[in-house]
N, C-alpha and C positions, 0 to 999 in steps of 0.2 A: 822284440823290444823296441819301443819308439825311441828314435835318436833325439838328441837335443834339437837338431835343426827341424825335425818334424813336429815338435811340440810347441805349444804356446807357453805353457808353464811346465817346468821339470824341477822337482825337488829330490835331492839325494841325501839321505842320512842326516836330516836337519835336526840339530840339537839346540835347545835354548834353556838357560836357567836364569832365575832371578835370585841372586844370593845362593842359598843352599837348596832352593826349591827348583827341581828339574821339571820344567813344564813340557818340553818337547824332547822325546827320547829316541830320535832316529826316524823321522818322517820321510817316506818315499811317496811321490805322487807325480802323475803325468796328466796334463790336461791338453788335449789336442785343439788346434784352431777351430773355432766355431762351436765348441762344446760347452755345455753347462754342467759344472761340477758342483753338487750340493754337499755340504759338509754338515753332519749332524753329530750330536753327542751331548752328554750331560755338562752342566756348568763346571768350569775348572778343568775340562779335558784338554785344553790347549788350542781349541779351534781358532779363537780370535787372535791369539799370539801367532799362530802359524800364518794366518792371513796377513798380519802386520809384517811378518818376515818377508813375504813375497815382494813388497815394495820397500823393504829395508827401513820401515818405521821402527822395527826391532832388529838389532844386529844378531846374526847367527853366532853361536859359539862353536859350532862344527857343522860340516856339510856344505852343500852348495844349492843355490836356486838360480835357474835360468828363466828369463822371460823372452820369448821370441828369439831364442838362440843366444841371448846375451847374458853373461853372468851378472847377477844383480848385487850391487853394493861393494864388489871386490874386483880386483885385478889378480890374475894368476900369473906368476912368474917363477919358472923353475920348480913347479909343483907346490909353491907356497902362495897363500892368499894375502893380499894387501888391501886394506880397506880404502875405498875411494874417498876423495874429498866431498864435503857436503854439496858443493856446486855440481859435481859430476853426478852424484846420486839424484839431485833435483832434476837434472836433464833426463835421466832414466825414468823418473816418476811421471814425466809428462805423458808417457804412453800408457800409464796405468791409472785408470779412474778408480776412486774409492768412495763408497757410500757407507757412512757410519750409522750406529743405532741412533745417536743424537744428531740432529740435522746439521749443526755447526754452520748455519748461515750467518752472514754478517747482519746484525740487527739494524744497523744504521743505513743499510743499502736497500733499495727496492729489489723486487724479484728479478727484474731485468738486469740491474747492476750486479747482483750476485752472480748471475750466469755469465756475464761478460767479463768479470774481473780477471780471472786467470788467463784466458787467451790474450787479453790486452797487456797484462803485466808480465806474464811468463813467456808467452810466445811472441809478444810485440806485434801482433797482427793489426791490420787497419780497423779503426773503430766501426766503419760502415759495414765491413764484411762480418765482423764479430757480432754486431747488432742484428744483422739479418739472420745469422745462424742461431743466435740466442732466441730470437722471436720464433723461428721455425721449431726449435727444440721445445720451447714452452707450449707451443701449439700441439706438438706431438705428445706431451705429457698431460694435455688437457687443461692448461693454465693460461691460454692466450688472453683471457679476460682479467688476469691478475698481475700483469707486467709492472704496473705502477704501485702495487701493494707492498707493504713491508712485512717481514716474517711474522711479527706479532699479530698481524691481521689475518693470518692463515691458520687452518687446522693443521694438526700434526701430519696427516696424510698429504696435504698440499705442500707442506714444508719439505717432506721427504721427496716428493716428486720434483720440487725445485732443486733439491740436492742432487738428484739423478741427472737432471738437465745440465746442472753446473758441471758435473763430472764428464758428461758427454760433450760439452762445449770444447774440451781439449782434444777431441777426436782420438780417444784412447784405443789401443789394440786389445786391451784387456780391462774388464770391470770386476772389481772386488766389492762384495756386499757383506758387511759385518752385521748380521741380525737386523736387517733394515726395517723390519716391521715390529720389533719387540717393544719399542717405546710407544706404539700406537694403540689407540682404542680399537677394540675388535672390529667395529663397523668400518674403520678406515683402512684396514689391512688390505682388503681386496683391490682398492684403487692403486696401491703401490705394486702389488704382485702383478696386476694387469700390465703395467708399464714394463716390468721386468720380463713378462712373458712375450710382449711385443719385441723387446730387444733380442730375446732368444730366437724368435722366428726370423729376425733379420740377420742372424748369424754372428752376433756378438759373443765372443768368448767370455765366460763368466765363472767366477768362483764365488759361491754363495754360502756363507755360514747362516744357517736358518733353523728355526723350530717348526717351520711350516712343512709338515710331512706331505701334505697334499700337493703343494707346489713342487717339492722334490720328486714326487712320483710322476706328476704330469709333465713337468718341464725339464727335469734333470736328465742328462745323458749318463752321468755317473753319480753314484751315491757313495760317500765316504763316511763311515762311522768311526769317530775317534773317541777314545776313553783313556784316561791316565797317560796322556802324552804320546800315544801310539795310534796308528791306523789299525783298528781291530778287524774291519771288514770293508771291502770296496767292490763295487760292481754295478750291475744294472739296477736302477732304483726299484722298479716294480718287483723284480725277483727278490731283492733283499727285504723289502717291506712285507712281501707276501710270505717269504720263507727264509728268515735270517738263519745263518749257519752257526753263528757263535752265541754262546750263552749270554754274554754281556750285551750283544745286540738285541737278542730276544727280550731280555729284561728291560732294556731302555725303551724299545718299541711298545712293549706291553704297557708301560706307564704313559706314553705320550699319545697312543692311538685311542 
């Protein structure tokens, strides 16, 4: 079994409810450094909620999550958990990049300003250094010619690539993607997945909630199928997609493939 110190993400018995609705019912998961973990499952299965628990955008009701060996959102004393202050959680989040379905770019800022904003404000880095990094990242995602454009002048796929560059500008150890292509027109999906594939090749640890089964098969190291707030099946993506063991996984894949 992989220890906390050997894993980039470790979740143990994670529970989360919203009122009487129990969304996560005891999730266990390990993601090793440099691994791409793809999470699939029907709508309402708890995938996005679990992702948001990893960086404490949602507070766990029970269980624990560690990122790079550090307990997220809580301190443990005498076997009891105490929630951290918002400022402490914000410091932890610096190391975790997140890309959402909706791009969440600042509409009044240029592409370059969007990418520079967090390192300047949160990390207080020098403007010249941040600008240089932002330009390099925009070049890397194929948008070097759009630095002075505003979000409303870009396609959805371009906006999502800016959002990825913005997350990378904080130099995270871990990237979380919450269905990053689901709001895009089909012809724009490939350009975002290509950027993610390049990140995977470079060894970025990623947890990707996705409906893109082809991406999960080709790029994922681990595939996790969630349904009803539990992990139903997890393992090698190609093996699970070719021969799912559980009836619920079979039924889901039959619908989406």
